[in-house]
C-alpha positions as CSV (number, residue, x, y, z in Angstrom):
1,M,0.4,0.0,0.2
2,L,3.0,2.4,0.9
3,E,4.7,1.3,-2.9
4,Y,1.3,2.6,-4.4
5,G,0.7,5.8,-2.8
6,F,4.5,6.7,-3.8
7,K,4.0,5.8,-7.4
8,R,1.1,7.3,-7.6
9,S,2.5,10.9,-5.9
10,Y,5.1,10.7,-9.1
11,R,2.7,10.2,-11.7
12,R,1.3,13.6,-10.5
13,Q,4.9,15.1,-11.6
14,S,7.0,15.6,-14.5
15,R,9.4,12.5,-15.5
16,S,12.5,15.4,-14.6
17,T,11.2,16.2,-11.3
18,A,10.5,12.2,-10.5
19,I,13.6,11.3,-11.8
20,G,15.4,14.1,-9.6
21,R,13.5,12.7,-6.3
22,T,14.5,9.1,-7.0
23,F,18.2,10.2,-6.9
24,G,17.7,12.3,-3.6
25,W,15.9,9.6,-2.3
26,L,18.5,7.6,-3.1
27,L,21.3,9.8,-2.2
28,V,19.3,10.1,1.4
29,L,19.3,6.5,2.1
30,M,23.2,6.0,1.5
31,T,24.1,8.6,3.6
32,L,21.8,7.0,6.7
33,Q,23.1,3.6,5.8
34,Q,26.9,5.1,6.6
35,Y,25.6,7.4,9.7
36,T,24.1,4.0,11.3
37,R,27.4,1.9,10.1
38,A,29.6,4.6,11.7
39,F,27.2,4.9,14.9
40,L,27.5,1.1,15.5
41,L,30.9,0.6,14.1
42,Q,30.7,-2.6,12.4
43,S,33.7,-4.1,13.1
44,H,33.5,-5.4,9.0
45,S,33.1,-1.7,7.7
46,Y,37.2,-1.7,8.2
47,P,39.6,-4.5,7.0
48,R,42.8,-3.8,10.1
49,I,39.6,-3.9,12.9
50,R,39.4,-7.4,15.1
51,H,37.7,-8.1,18.4
52,A,38.3,-11.0,20.3
53,L,37.5,-12.3,23.7
54,P,39.8,-11.4,26.5
55,N,39.5,-15.3,28.0
56,V,38.2,-17.6,25.4
57,L,39.9,-18.7,22.4
58,A,37.3,-17.5,19.7
59,P,37.8,-16.9,16.3
60,V,37.7,-13.0,15.0
61,T,34.1,-11.2,13.6
62,A,36.1,-9.5,10.8
63,A,38.4,-9.9,7.8
64,V,41.5,-9.9,8.3
65,S,43.8,-7.7,6.7
66,T,48.0,-8.9,6.0
67,S,49.2,-5.8,7.5
68,P,51.2,-5.9,10.7
69,D,49.5,-3.4,12.1
70,S,46.0,-4.3,13.6
71,F,43.8,-4.0,16.3
72,Q,42.5,-6.5,18.6
73,S,39.9,-5.6,21.6
74,A,40.2,-7.6,24.9
75,S,36.1,-6.9,25.2
76,P,33.9,-9.5,25.1
77,E,31.0,-7.5,23.3
78,H,31.5,-9.1,20.0
79,P,30.2,-13.0,20.2
80,S,32.1,-15.0,18.1
81,T,29.2,-15.9,15.8
82,S,30.1,-15.2,12.3
83,A,33.3,-16.9,11.6
84,A,32.5,-20.4,11.8
85,G,34.9,-21.8,9.7
86,E,37.6,-20.2,11.5
87,G,39.1,-21.2,15.1
88,L,38.3,-23.9,17.2
89,S,34.6,-24.8,17.9
90,R,32.7,-23.6,20.8
91,F,33.0,-26.7,22.5
92,H,36.7,-26.8,22.4
93,Q,36.9,-23.0,23.7
94,S,34.9,-24.0,26.8
95,I,37.5,-26.7,27.7
96,L,40.1,-24.3,26.8
97,S,38.7,-21.6,28.7
98,R,36.6,-21.3,32.2
99,T,35.6,-18.1,31.6
100,V,34.2,-15.5,29.8
101,E,35.2,-12.4,32.9
102,R,36.2,-9.1,31.7
103,Q,39.8,-8.3,32.6
104,R,38.9,-5.4,35.4
105,F,39.9,-4.7,38.6
106,V,39.4,-1.8,41.8
107,T,42.4,-0.2,43.6
108,G,42.5,0.5,47.2
109,R,44.8,1.4,49.9
110,Y,47.7,-0.7,49.0
111,P,49.8,-0.4,45.1
112,L,48.9,-3.5,42.6
113,T,51.5,-4.6,40.6
114,V,49.7,-5.6,36.9
115,T,51.8,-8.2,34.9
116,I,50.9,-7.9,31.1
117,R,51.7,-11.5,29.7
118,E,50.9,-13.6,26.6
119,N,48.8,-16.4,26.9
120,P,51.4,-19.5,26.1
121,T,48.2,-21.4,25.1
122,R,46.5,-18.7,22.2
123,K,49.8,-18.1,21.4
124,W,50.2,-21.7,20.0
125,L,46.9,-22.4,18.8
126,R,46.6,-19.1,16.8
127,L,49.7,-20.7,15.0
128,G,47.6,-23.1,13.0
129,Q,45.2,-20.7,11.8
130,S,45.4,-19.0,8.8
131,N,46.7,-15.7,9.5
132,G,48.4,-15.0,12.5
133,D,46.6,-11.9,14.1
134,S,43.3,-12.6,15.0
135,V,43.5,-13.8,18.1
136,A,44.1,-11.6,20.7
137,T,47.3,-13.6,22.9
138,T,47.3,-10.9,25.8
139,E,46.9,-11.6,29.8
140,I,46.8,-9.5,32.8
141,F,47.3,-10.9,36.2
142,V,46.9,-8.5,39.4
143,N,49.6,-9.3,42.4
144,N,50.3,-12.8,40.4
145,T,47.3,-14.0,39.9
146,T,44.2,-13.5,37.7
147,T,41.8,-10.8,37.7
148,M,39.1,-13.1,38.4
149,R,40.7,-15.0,41.6
150,S,42.4,-11.6,42.6
151,L,41.1,-9.9,46.2
152,A,40.4,-6.6,43.6
153,S,38.4,-8.6,41.6
154,L,35.5,-6.4,40.5
155,D,32.9,-8.8,42.4
156,R,34.7,-8.8,45.9
157,F,34.6,-4.9,45.2
158,H,30.6,-5.4,44.9
159,W,30.5,-7.7,48.3
160,L,31.3,-4.0,50.3
161,D,28.5,-1.6,51.4
162,D,27.6,1.5,50.2
163,K,29.9,3.1,53.4
164,E,32.9,1.0,52.7
165,R,33.1,1.8,49.1
166,Q,33.0,5.7,50.0
167,T,35.8,4.9,52.2
168,L,37.7,3.7,49.5
169,L,37.0,6.9,47.1
170,D,37.2,9.4,49.8
171,S,40.6,8.0,51.6
172,Y,42.2,6.3,48.4
173,A,41.0,7.5,45.0
174,M,39.7,4.3,44.5
175,V,38.9,3.9,40.3
176,S,38.7,0.4,38.8
177,L,40.6,-0.3,35.9
178,E,40.5,-2.6,32.7
179,F,41.8,-3.8,30.2
180,I,40.1,-3.3,27.2
181,A,42.1,-4.3,24.1
182,E,45.6,-4.5,22.5
183,I,46.9,-3.0,19.3
184,H,49.7,-4.4,17.1
185,I,51.8,-1.7,15.7
186,E,55.1,-1.8,14.5
187,R,58.1,-0.2,17.3
188,P,55.4,2.6,18.8
189,G,57.5,5.0,21.0
190,Y,55.6,8.5,21.4
191,L,52.1,8.8,21.9
192,H,50.3,11.9,21.2
193,L,45.9,12.2,21.2
194,L,45.3,15.2,18.8
195,R,41.7,16.8,18.2
196,C,40.2,14.6,15.2
197,D,39.2,17.8,13.4
198,G,43.0,18.8,13.2
199,A,45.7,16.6,11.8
200,G,44.6,13.7,9.8
201,S,41.1,14.5,9.4
202,S,41.1,15.0,5.6
203,A,42.3,11.2,5.2
204,A,39.4,9.3,7.9
205,T,36.7,12.2,5.9
206,Q,37.7,10.4,2.5
207,R,37.6,7.2,3.9
208,S,34.5,7.3,4.7
209,L,33.0,9.1,2.1
210,R,34.5,6.5,0.0
211,D,31.8,4.1,1.8
212,V,29.0,6.6,1.4
213,L,29.6,7.6,-2.0
214,P,31.4,5.5,-4.4
215,F,30.6,7.4,-7.7
216,K,31.6,11.2,-8.4
217,R,29.3,13.8,-6.4
218,P,29.1,17.4,-6.3
219,A,31.2,19.4,-4.4
220,A,28.8,21.3,-2.4
221,I,27.2,17.7,-1.0
222,L,30.8,16.6,-0.3
223,K,31.4,19.8,1.6
224,E,28.0,18.8,3.8
225,L,28.9,15.6,4.3
226,E,32.5,16.3,5.4
227,D,31.5,18.4,7.8
228,D,29.0,16.3,9.3
229,L,31.5,13.0,9.4
230,T,33.6,14.8,11.7
231,K,31.4,15.3,14.5
232,L,31.3,11.3,14.4
233,Y,35.6,11.1,15.0
234,R,36.9,11.3,18.9
235,D,40.4,12.0,19.7
236,R,43.0,10.4,17.0
237,L,45.9,8.6,18.3
238,W,49.2,9.3,16.6
239,V,52.0,6.8,17.2
240,T,55.7,7.8,16.1
241,G,58.3,5.2,16.7
242,F,61.9,4.4,15.1
243,S,64.5,1.4,14.2
244,L,68.3,1.5,15.3
245,T,68.5,0.3,11.5
246,G,66.2,1.2,9.6
247,R,66.2,4.2,7.1
248,Q,62.5,4.9,7.8
249,G,60.7,6.2,11.1
250,F,57.2,5.4,11.7
251,V,54.5,8.1,12.1
252,K,50.8,6.3,12.2
253,S,47.3,7.3,13.3
254,I,44.5,5.0,15.3
255,E,40.9,6.1,14.8
256,T,39.9,5.5,18.4
257,N,36.0,5.4,17.2
258,D,37.0,2.7,14.9
259,G,40.6,1.2,15.2
260,F,41.4,1.9,11.8
261,I,44.9,2.5,11.2
262,G,46.9,4.9,8.8
263,S,50.1,5.6,8.1
264,V,52.1,8.6,6.1
265,N,53.4,8.1,3.0
266,P,57.0,7.0,2.0
267,R,58.1,9.9,1.1
268,T,57.6,11.5,4.4
269,A,58.6,8.4,6.5
270,S,62.3,8.8,4.7
271,S,62.3,11.9,5.8
272,V,61.9,11.6,9.6
273,L,64.3,8.6,10.4
274,W,63.6,9.2,14.4
275,P,60.4,11.2,15.0
276,N,59.9,12.2,18.6
277,E,57.1,14.6,19.5
278,V,54.5,15.9,17.3
279,T,51.7,18.8,17.7
280,S,48.7,20.0,15.8
281,V,49.5,23.4,13.5
282,P,47.6,26.7,14.7
283,S,44.9,27.7,12.4
284,Q,45.4,30.8,12.5
285,L,49.2,31.5,12.2
286,L,48.8,35.2,12.1
287,Q,46.5,37.2,13.7
288,D,43.3,38.9,12.6
289,S,45.3,41.1,9.5
290,S,41.8,42.7,8.5
291,Q,41.3,43.7,11.7
292,M,44.4,44.7,12.5
293,K,45.3,46.8,9.0
294,N,41.9,47.6,7.7
295,P,39.6,48.0,11.0
296,G,36.6,48.6,8.6
297,V,37.1,45.1,6.3
298,P,34.8,42.7,8.3
299,R,36.1,39.2,7.9
300,A,39.3,38.2,9.2
301,F,41.8,36.3,7.7
302,R,41.7,32.5,8.9
303,R,43.8,29.5,7.6
304,D,41.0,27.5,8.2
305,G,41.3,24.7,5.7
306,L,44.9,25.3,4.3
307,Y,47.0,23.7,7.6
308,Q,44.3,22.8,10.3
309,D,45.4,19.4,8.9
310,A,48.6,19.6,9.4
311,L,51.5,18.1,11.7
312,L,54.0,19.3,13.2
313,V,57.1,16.9,13.9
314,S,59.9,16.9,15.9
315,D,62.8,14.5,14.8
316,G,66.5,13.1,15.6
317,F,68.3,11.4,18.1
318,L,72.0,11.1,19.5
319,V,72.0,7.7,17.3
320,P,74.7,8.1,14.3
321,G,72.7,8.1,11.7
322,K,70.1,10.1,13.3
323,D,71.9,12.9,14.8
324,H,70.7,15.1,11.2
325,G,67.1,16.1,13.0
326,G,65.2,18.8,12.0
327,L,61.6,20.5,12.6
328,Y,59.0,19.1,9.7
329,I,55.6,20.0,8.6
330,V,53.4,17.2,7.5
331,K,50.3,18.3,5.7
332,N,47.5,16.5,5.0
333,P,49.0,13.1,6.9
334,G,47.7,10.1,5.8
335,N,45.9,11.0,2.8
336,P,47.2,9.3,-0.1
337,Q,46.2,12.2,-3.1
338,T,47.4,15.5,-0.7
339,E,50.0,14.5,1.6
340,W,52.8,16.7,1.3
341,T,56.3,17.0,3.8
342,M,58.6,20.3,4.1
343,S,61.1,21.3,6.2
344,L,61.6,24.0,8.5
345,T,65.3,23.7,9.4
346,D,68.0,23.4,7.4
347,N,69.0,20.3,8.8
348,S,72.6,21.4,9.2
349,G,75.1,20.6,12.3
350,R,74.2,17.3,13.4
351,W,70.6,18.8,15.5
352,F,67.7,16.9,16.6
353,Y,64.9,18.0,18.4
354,H,62.5,16.2,20.7
355,R,59.4,18.8,21.0
356,A,58.1,22.1,19.5
357,V,55.7,24.9,20.6
358,W,53.4,27.5,18.5
359,A,53.8,30.8,20.8
360,D,53.6,34.3,20.0
361,L,57.3,35.7,20.5
362,T,56.9,39.1,18.4
363,G,54.1,40.3,20.1
364,D,52.3,40.6,16.6
365,G,50.1,37.8,16.3
366,R,52.2,35.5,14.8
367,Q,52.6,32.0,15.8
368,S,56.5,31.0,15.9
369,I,58.1,28.0,16.9
370,L,60.1,27.7,19.8
371,T,62.5,24.7,20.5
372,A,65.2,22.9,22.0
373,R,67.8,21.0,20.2
374,C,70.7,19.2,21.1
375,K,73.6,17.3,19.3
376,V,76.5,14.8,20.8
377,S,79.7,14.8,19.1
378,T,82.7,13.5,19.5
379,N,85.2,16.1,17.9
380,I,88.3,16.0,20.2
381,G,89.5,19.7,21.1
382,N,86.7,21.2,20.2
383,K,87.1,24.2,23.0
384,N,84.1,26.2,21.4
385,D,81.9,23.1,21.8
386,G,82.7,22.4,25.4
387,V,84.4,19.2,25.1
388,T,84.7,17.0,28.3
389,S,86.5,13.4,27.8
390,G,86.4,13.6,24.1
391,I,82.3,14.0,23.8
392,S,80.7,17.6,23.0
393,K,77.3,17.9,24.5
394,K,75.2,21.0,23.4
395,G,71.8,22.3,24.0
396,E,70.1,26.1,22.7
397,L,66.9,26.9,23.3
398,V,66.0,28.7,19.4
399,W,63.0,29.7,17.9
400,L,61.7,30.2,14.2
401,E,60.5,32.7,13.3
402,C,57.3,32.9,11.6
403,P,57.2,34.6,7.5
404,Q,55.9,38.3,7.7
405,P,53.1,38.8,4.6
406,A,54.5,41.4,1.6
407,S,50.9,43.1,1.9
408,I,47.5,43.3,2.7
409,D,44.8,43.0,0.5
410,P,42.3,46.6,1.5
411,T,39.3,44.8,0.4
412,T,39.3,41.6,1.8
413,G,42.2,42.2,4.9
414,T,43.9,38.4,3.3
415,P,47.9,38.8,3.4
416,L,49.4,38.7,0.1
417,E,53.1,37.2,-1.3
418,T,54.9,40.0,-3.4
419,D,53.8,39.0,-6.6
420,G,50.0,39.1,-5.4
421,T,49.3,35.7,-4.4
422,Q,48.0,34.5,-1.3
423,F,50.3,34.4,1.6
424,D,51.4,30.8,2.8
425,P,54.2,30.6,5.1
426,F,54.9,27.7,4.2
427,S,55.8,28.1,0.9
428,S,59.4,27.1,-0.7
429,R,60.3,30.5,-0.7
430,H,59.8,31.4,3.4
431,L,61.9,27.6,4.2
432,P,63.5,27.1,5.7
433,W,62.5,29.4,8.6
434,K,64.8,32.0,10.1
435,T,66.1,30.4,13.3
436,R,67.8,32.3,16.3
437,V,69.6,31.2,19.0
438,L,67.9,32.2,22.2
439,A,69.6,30.6,25.3
440,T,72.6,28.0,25.5
441,G,71.8,25.0,28.0
442,P,68.0,23.8,27.4
443,D,68.3,20.2,25.4
444,V,65.5,18.3,25.7
445,M,62.4,19.1,27.5
446,F,60.9,21.9,28.1
447,C,57.5,24.0,29.5
448,V,56.2,27.5,28.8
449,A,54.5,30.0,31.3
450,D,53.6,33.4,32.0
451,L,55.2,34.0,35.6
452,D,54.1,37.6,35.6
453,I,51.0,38.6,33.4
454,T,51.7,42.2,34.0
455,D,54.7,42.6,31.9
456,D,56.0,41.7,28.3
457,T,57.7,38.3,29.7
458,I,57.0,35.0,28.8
459,E,59.0,32.1,31.1
460,V,60.8,28.9,29.7
461,I,61.4,26.4,32.4
462,S,63.8,23.4,31.0
463,S,64.8,20.1,32.6
464,Q,68.7,20.3,30.9
465,F,69.6,16.9,30.3
466,F,73.0,16.7,29.4
467,S,73.7,19.7,32.5
468,K,71.9,17.8,34.9
469,S,69.4,21.0,36.1
470,V,66.4,22.7,36.1
471,A,66.4,26.3,34.6
472,L,64.8,29.2,33.8
473,H,64.3,31.9,31.1
474,S,62.6,34.7,30.5
475,I,62.1,36.2,27.2
476,R,61.1,39.3,26.3
477,R,58.7,39.6,23.2
478,G,59.1,41.9,20.7
479,P,60.0,42.5,17.1
480,E,63.5,40.7,18.3
481,P,62.9,38.5,21.3
482,K,65.6,37.7,23.4
483,V,66.5,36.3,26.9
484,C,66.4,38.9,29.5
485,F,66.7,37.1,32.9
486,T,68.2,33.5,33.7
487,R,68.1,31.9,36.9
488,S,68.9,28.0,38.0
489,I,65.8,26.5,40.3
490,D,68.0,22.9,40.6
491,D,71.4,22.0,39.7
492,R,71.2,18.9,41.9
493,C,68.6,16.8,40.2
494,G,70.4,14.7,38.5
495,T,69.4,14.0,34.5
496,A,66.7,15.5,34.3
497,F,64.2,14.6,31.4
498,S,60.7,15.7,31.6
499,S,59.4,18.6,32.9
500,I,55.4,19.9,33.5
501,L,53.0,22.2,35.0
502,V,50.2,21.4,37.4
503,D,47.9,22.6,39.5
504,L,48.0,20.3,42.8
505,D,46.7,23.0,44.9
506,C,42.9,22.5,43.6
507,N,41.9,21.0,46.5
508,A,41.4,24.6,47.6
509,V,39.2,25.7,45.0
510,G,35.8,24.6,43.6
511,T,35.7,25.8,39.8
512,K,37.7,26.5,37.2
513,K,37.3,30.3,37.9
514,D,38.1,30.3,41.1
515,A,41.2,28.4,40.6
516,Q,42.1,31.6,38.3
517,A,41.3,33.7,40.9
518,S,43.2,32.1,43.6
519,K,46.7,32.8,41.2
520,Q,46.2,35.7,39.1
521,D,49.5,36.8,39.0
522,R,50.8,33.7,36.6
523,C,49.0,31.1,34.0
524,V,49.9,28.7,31.9
525,I,51.0,28.9,28.0
526,N,51.8,25.2,27.2
527,S,52.1,23.1,30.2
528,G,55.1,20.6,28.2
529,S,53.0,17.3,28.3
530,S,51.9,15.9,25.0
531,F,48.2,15.6,27.6
532,E,47.0,18.9,28.2
533,S,45.6,18.7,31.7
534,L,46.2,22.3,32.1
535,S,45.3,24.6,28.8
536,R,46.4,27.9,27.8
537,G,45.8,30.4,30.5
538,D,44.8,28.1,33.7
539,C,47.0,28.4,37.0
540,F,49.5,26.2,38.3
541,S,50.8,25.1,41.5
542,H,54.0,23.1,41.2
543,L,56.6,21.8,38.7
544,L,57.2,18.3,37.9
545,V,60.5,16.9,37.0
546,T,61.6,13.3,36.4
547,S,65.1,12.3,36.7
548,H,66.4,10.1,33.9
549,E,68.5,7.6,35.9
550,C,70.6,4.2,34.5
551,S,70.4,2.4,37.7
552,Y,70.5,-1.3,36.9
553,V,67.8,-3.8,38.4
554,E,70.1,-6.0,40.0
555,P,70.0,-10.1,40.2
556,G,66.9,-11.1,42.6
557,E,65.7,-7.2,42.9
558,M,62.1,-6.8,42.9
559,P,60.9,-4.9,39.8
560,S,60.2,-1.6,41.9
561,S,61.6,-0.2,45.1
562,S,58.1,0.0,46.3
563,S,56.5,-2.1,49.4
564,A,53.8,-3.0,50.5
565,D,51.9,0.0,51.1
566,G,54.1,2.3,49.2
567,S,56.1,3.7,51.7
568,A,59.1,3.3,50.2
569,L,58.6,5.5,47.3
570,W,58.9,8.7,50.0
571,T,62.1,9.8,50.6
572,P,64.1,12.8,51.7
573,A,65.4,14.6,49.1
574,D,68.7,14.0,49.2
575,D,68.0,10.0,50.0
576,T,67.1,9.1,45.9
577,D,67.6,5.8,44.7
578,G,67.7,5.5,41.0
579,G,65.4,7.6,39.0
580,S,63.1,9.5,41.1
581,L,60.3,12.2,40.2
582,F,60.6,15.7,42.0
583,A,57.9,18.2,42.7
584,Y,58.5,22.0,42.5
585,R,56.6,24.5,44.5
586,V,56.8,28.4,42.6
587,P,57.2,30.7,45.1
588,E,54.7,32.7,45.9
589,G,54.3,36.5,45.7
590,K,54.9,39.1,42.8
591,G,58.7,38.6,41.5
592,S,59.4,35.9,44.3
593,W,60.1,33.3,41.3
594,K,63.1,34.9,40.4
595,T,65.1,35.4,44.3
596,N,63.2,32.7,46.2
597,P,64.1,28.8,46.3
598,W,61.7,26.8,44.9
599,L,60.7,24.2,47.0
600,R,61.6,20.6,46.1
601,T,60.1,17.9,47.5
602,T,60.9,14.0,46.3
603,V,57.5,12.0,45.2
604,A,58.7,8.9,44.2
605,T,61.8,7.3,43.6
606,G,63.7,3.8,42.7
607,F,62.8,3.7,39.2
608,K,65.6,1.1,37.9
609,V,66.4,0.2,34.6
610,H,66.1,-3.2,33.3
611,G,69.2,-3.8,31.3
612,Q,68.0,-5.4,27.4
613,I,70.1,-5.5,24.4
614,N,67.7,-3.4,22.6
615,N,67.7,-0.7,25.1
616,M,71.7,-0.6,25.5
617,I,71.8,3.2,23.7
618,N,71.3,6.2,26.8
619,P,69.3,4.0,28.8
620,G,67.2,5.4,31.6
621,A,64.5,5.7,34.2
622,P,61.7,6.9,34.4
623,G,60.3,8.9,31.1
624,F,57.7,11.3,30.6
625,V,55.4,12.2,33.8
626,Y,51.9,13.5,33.3
627,S,49.1,14.4,35.6
628,F,45.2,13.6,34.8
629,H,41.8,13.0,36.2
630,A,40.2,9.7,36.2
631,K,37.1,11.5,35.3
632,K,36.8,14.2,32.9
633,D,34.2,16.4,35.1
634,D,36.9,16.2,37.8
635,T,39.0,18.9,36.1
636,Y,37.6,21.6,38.6
637,S,35.6,19.8,40.9
638,G,38.0,20.5,43.7
639,K,40.2,17.2,43.9
640,R,43.3,16.6,42.6
641,P,44.9,15.0,40.1
642,M,46.3,11.7,39.7
643,I,49.9,11.4,38.2
644,A,51.3,8.9,35.5
645,I,54.7,8.0,34.8
646,A,56.2,6.1,31.6
647,G,59.2,3.9,32.9
648,D,60.8,4.1,29.9
649,C,63.4,1.3,30.6
650,A,62.2,0.6,33.7
651,E,59.6,-1.1,31.5
652,A,56.1,-0.3,33.4
653,A,53.9,2.1,33.2
654,Y,52.9,3.7,37.0
655,I,49.8,5.5,38.4
656,Y,50.1,7.7,41.7
657,R,47.0,8.8,43.9
658,P,46.6,11.8,46.0
659,D,47.2,10.7,49.5
660,N,44.9,12.6,52.1
661,I,46.5,10.8,54.7
662,V,48.8,13.6,56.9
663,D,52.3,12.4,56.6
664,T,54.4,13.6,59.6
665,R,57.9,13.9,57.9
666,S,59.0,17.1,57.7
667,E,59.8,17.2,54.1
668,I,56.2,15.7,53.3
669,S,54.6,18.4,56.1
670,A,56.3,21.3,54.2
671,D,54.6,21.1,51.0
672,P,51.3,18.0,51.5
673,S,49.8,18.8,48.0
674,T,52.6,16.6,47.0
675,Q,51.8,13.8,49.2
676,Y,51.1,10.8,46.5
677,K,51.1,7.2,46.7
678,L,52.0,4.5,44.3
679,M,48.1,2.9,43.2
680,V,49.4,0.9,40.2
681,E,52.5,-0.4,38.3
682,I,51.5,-2.1,35.1
683,Q,54.8,-4.3,34.3
684,C,55.2,-4.7,30.2
685,G,58.3,-6.3,29.5
686,S,59.4,-3.8,27.2
687,T,60.3,-0.2,27.2
688,V,57.7,2.2,27.6
689,G,58.9,5.1,26.1
690,S,54.9,7.3,26.4
691,I,51.5,7.6,27.8
692,G,48.4,8.5,25.8
693,I,45.7,9.6,27.8
694,S,41.7,10.8,26.5
695,Y,38.4,10.8,27.8
696,D,37.1,9.5,24.7
697,D,35.7,5.9,24.0
698,F,38.2,3.4,22.8
699,T,35.7,1.6,19.7
700,T,32.7,0.0,20.9
701,A,34.6,-1.8,23.9
702,E,32.3,-1.3,27.2
703,Q,33.6,1.4,29.3
704,E,32.2,4.0,31.3
705,S,32.0,7.0,29.2
706,G,33.6,10.4,30.8
707,Y,36.6,8.3,32.5
708,A,40.1,8.1,30.9
709,K,41.5,5.8,28.7
710,L,45.2,4.9,29.2
711,Y,47.4,3.8,26.3
712,I,50.5,2.0,27.3
713,P,53.3,1.2,24.6
714,C,55.3,-1.7,24.4
715,Y,58.2,-1.0,22.0
716,E,60.2,-4.1,21.9
717,N,56.2,-6.2,21.8
718,D,54.7,-3.8,18.7
719,K,51.8,-3.0,21.0
720,V,50.3,-0.8,22.5
721,F,47.7,-1.9,25.3
722,V,44.6,0.3,25.9
723,F,43.2,0.6,29.9
724,A,39.6,1.9,30.4
725,L,39.0,3.9,34.1
726,G,36.2,3.4,35.9
727,S,33.9,3.6,38.9
728,G,33.8,0.5,39.6
729,E,30.0,0.6,40.2
730,E,28.0,-1.9,36.8
731,E,25.9,0.4,34.8
732,K,22.3,-0.1,35.2
733,E,20.6,-1.4,32.2
734,I,17.4,0.6,30.8
735,W,14.9,-1.8,29.3
């Protein structure tokens, strides 16, 4: 009857109108079909996605790719019903495994040791399948027992009454952790989660549009669909890796909404031999020129669409052959049609770079690049390089100036080149960017703050690896930026590595507005972390620094120095053992940061290196440090953040919780905000170079929305493990 009604309606119209409406309905139906697929995130949509049960030897529910990169879920959300010809039968699965429980547990008063291991039965059986990457083989053990039998299992937590649960939450910052996925990806080193509408967005959109409209489509429809599809994406995980012997670096992206793994093209991979940190390119590199030069022009100039989809890659390392590093712009990364790579540096002098940030150093709105670079050489007798024992180690704080347009269009306010074409700061006529040295000393990691918002300076706080110190450089902004003040914060910290700005005093305030009002004299410009727990303009109270020491684990020694209650991680400032995490309180009062000492507290110590052939070059522990909240809504709730540490050559990841029980020791009582205790140590068995943190859900795995997801790379094992935090409470089913 419905079909008959449609036919009668079309008969009243002309033949051309009927054809047009038919095409329109087909387009709408195809678009709705793609939206449904995107929302449901069916695993067969993309051939690189594979799902498997956590504790059951089950066949996968998706097509298998021959690529070495793959995603495997540890969630039992996808039962094995669609691949009857693969793997084991249900009967044999029931013999080999007695449980389909999810791998999750809860934290409490005492620290937990989580060990990630390969299940030998799964690993052996998957060799007999036609594909080698179809079944997840990883299991986790909590205090050397399975999650189901552990005292920290979620089932035992549910035995507690409401009062006991609340005590765990208030006193010990209790959370649940669940192992939800493993991602197979080659040599993961640095992890970075960037906005979905930035770098990699065009590649993701083109991939989705190929499914929606496989035929030629009008530009207007294409643009509308691109805008709608962008709303479906979540944070994009970027993974950079490297090899001691290879002639290419690895820069890959993982879509956290469906698990698709993309990569830059071979030209880019051969340009960046040792890619380190990556960051997005600002959509607006210049001040609103139309308003600055011509106040009557209504439209401001923005670079949206030109370089919004671009990466800034810091490249290089001290390994011979990899030490000719540089800073690279990768436009449209992962897009096979439009990806292009250009170098902003001349790549001479054997300098290498670990991170770079965008900052207005000239005071005119131009976003230039502030970075630290270093080099190591063995040129004996070169006094200018400060040779000691035949090895030269040198670090510099430099800025790369963003070019200026030749003129401004008087009608539109658009910046122009000398030939009248639209201004492009990344065109070949402006490369390489002018590089100027601001100071010597900073070499690896740093953060940027404005310690006095009433003056025209910004401050760079650097953890200087080679000079084994923490230093501060104040830069006066202007047409010719220069360092106007320098001081040493700590010269007894050891081999300083990671440094980030954090707010550990947020228990005294309740909202972001209150927090800003409590410290109006300083604010964050760049926190120094790949996870922005503090954004530009936020206040901060402390500086966290890791000392990257090379102390090896002795035979028979425990992997970490923590005791049962975590107290061994609390030591006086001068009684450190191995690598450490230090907290420096910023002195209160206008200008006091220039003259007063920055109170140092040892938050944790005892990080030891696990000696392996793969980490023989410059080994050390720990690596990067991060601050985050278990739940996104707690960011400005007055709760102190958690602290995560990538162990690097300690082959583990660590999570510390705020300790609300007052410690009477003198060092701790002097700064109670730095009182933290170990909550979870995740032993990975391979180098953990960094940690990725995001609040977006990861694919379709069962998880509590709004809680943090931790991405932990295992370099030698070619895997990234995904853990989801939660409240520990079961979600109520709605019928």
